[in-house]
C-alpha positions, -999 to 999 in steps of 0.1 A, spaced: 0 0 0 13 35 -10 23 57 19 12 93 23 43 107 6 38 86 -25 2 96 -27 11 133 -25 37 128 -52 12 112 -74 -13 140 -68 13 166 -77 23 146 -108 -14 145 -120 -17 183 -113 14 190 -134 1 168 -163 -32 186 -162 -15 220 -165 6 208 -194 -24 193 -213 -44 224 -206 -17 246 -222 -15 222 -252 -53 225 -256 -51 263 -257 -23 262 -283 -41 237 -304 -74 257 -302 -55 288 -313 -39 271 -343 -72 255 -353 -90 289 -352 -62 304 -373 -65 277 -400 -103 278 -400 -103 316 -405 -78 312 -434 -100 287 -451 -132 307 -447 -116 339 -459 -102 322 -489 -134 306 -500 -151 337 -515 -121 343 -538 -121 306 -549 -158 307 -556 -155 340 -576 -126 326 -596 -147 295 -604 -175 318 -616 -151 337 -638 -137 306 -654 -172 293 -660 -182 326 -677 -151 326 -698 -155 290 -708 -191 295 -719 -179 321 -744 -150 300 -759 -150 274 -786 -139 245 -764 -136 222 -794 -104 241 -803 -89 236 -768 -67 206 -764 -76 205 -727 -113 202 -735 -110 173 -760 -136 147 -752 -126 112 -762 -135 76 -754 -126 70 -718 -101 42 -716 -76 56 -691 -86 75 -660 -65 92 -634 -81 98 -599 -64 123 -577 -71 114 -541 -63 141 -515 -59 131 -478 -38 143 -449 -5 129 -438 -17 121 -403 -46 103 -387 -67 108 -356 -92 130 -376 -123 109 -377 -136 102 -411 -116 129 -428 -93 104 -446 -115 73 -445 -143 90 -465 -119 100 -492 -103 65 -494 -138 49 -495 -150 71 -523 -119 65 -544 -124 28 -539 -160 32 -549 -150 50 -582 -122 24 -589 -145 -6 -584 -177 7 -599 -178 37 -622 -143 31 -637 -142 -7 -632 -139 -15 -669 -112 10 -678 -75 14 -669 -76 34 -636 -47 49 -618 -47 68 -585 -24 97 -577 -20 98 -540 -16 132 -524 -13 126 -487 3 98 -468 -29 81 -456 -42 73 -491 -7 65 -503 -4 38 -476 -35 22 -490 -26 23 -527 12 22 -529 12 -17 -531 -16 -20 -557 -16 -19 -594 -37 13 -593 -9 34 -577 4 61 -600 37 78 -598 64 89 -622 99 106 -621 85 141 -624 59 138 -596 79 116 -573 101 144 -558 71 165 -548 46 137 -541 47 144 -504 34 179 -512 20 187 -478 55 187 -462 62 216 -485 30 230 -499 39 257 -524 26 269 -557 57 256 -575 53 221 -562 16 220 -571 23 234 -605 48 206 -612 21 180 -605 -7 197 -625 16 206 -655 28 170 -657 -9 157 -656 -20 182 -683 9 172 -705 1 136 -702 -36 143 -710 -26 160 -742 -4 130 -751 -33 107 -746 -20 89 -715 -52 98 -697 -86 104 -712 -101 118 -680 -88 132 -647 -109 136 -616 -101 150 -581 -116 136 -549 -112 159 -519 -129 171 -487 -148 204 -489 -146 223 -456 -179 229 -438 -166 234 -402 -138 220 -380 -158 188 -373 -175 183 -407 -164 180 -443 -181 170 -475 -165 147 -500 -165 162 -535 -155 149 -569 -145 174 -596 -135 167 -632 -102 183 -638 -97 172 -674 -111 174 -700 -121 209 -691 -158 217 -689 -176 250 -683 -191 238 -650 -174 216 -624 -187 182 -615 -198 180 -579 -210 151 -559 -215 169 -526 -232 145 -503 -239 114 -525 -211 90 -518 -222 57 -533 -204 31 -513 
C-alpha cells in the first residue's frame, strides 16, 4: 500500500500533467482557429474565380482547346487528397472509401490509376496496381510537407501534358470540402477534360 508521501507525489504529478495538457489544448485551439479563419476567408475568392472561369469557358469554342478534348474513356486518373496524419475521424477514410468506390464501380472497366496526395491514401494504394507515380511527380509527391505553388504546378503541369499526349482520357479529383472543423463533405471534380461547369458530388457517396 502506498504511503502518504507517494500519494502526495502522485497528486502533484497529476496536477502537473493537467497543467501541461491544458496549455497544449489552448495552443491547439488557437492554431485551429487560425487555420479555420484562413479557409473561410479564402473561400469567396475561390468561388469567384470559379465563376469567372465558368463565364469565360461559356464564351469560348472548347472544341479548339486541347484540354477540353472529349474522347472515349479508356484511361482514368483519380487524384485522391488526404492528410499525412490520422486521428481526424472520417476525414481520410471517407476519401479513401469514395476513391475505392470509383475504382470498383464507375471506372471498373477502364484502366484506372490513383495519384495519392497525402500519406494516408498512399499507404492504401502504394502496393496496388492502381498506384500512379512517375519521375516528375515523385520528388514532390509528399506535397503537404512543403505546400507551395511551385510544387503544385509541377504536378498539375505533368498531368496536363500527359492528358494531351493521350495517356489519360479523364482526370478527376476527390477531396474534402470544408464545412466546419468537425464536418467535411467529399467532393468529386472533373479536372480534365475541361468543362464549363465543375462536376460536384456533394453528399452522394455511393459506397
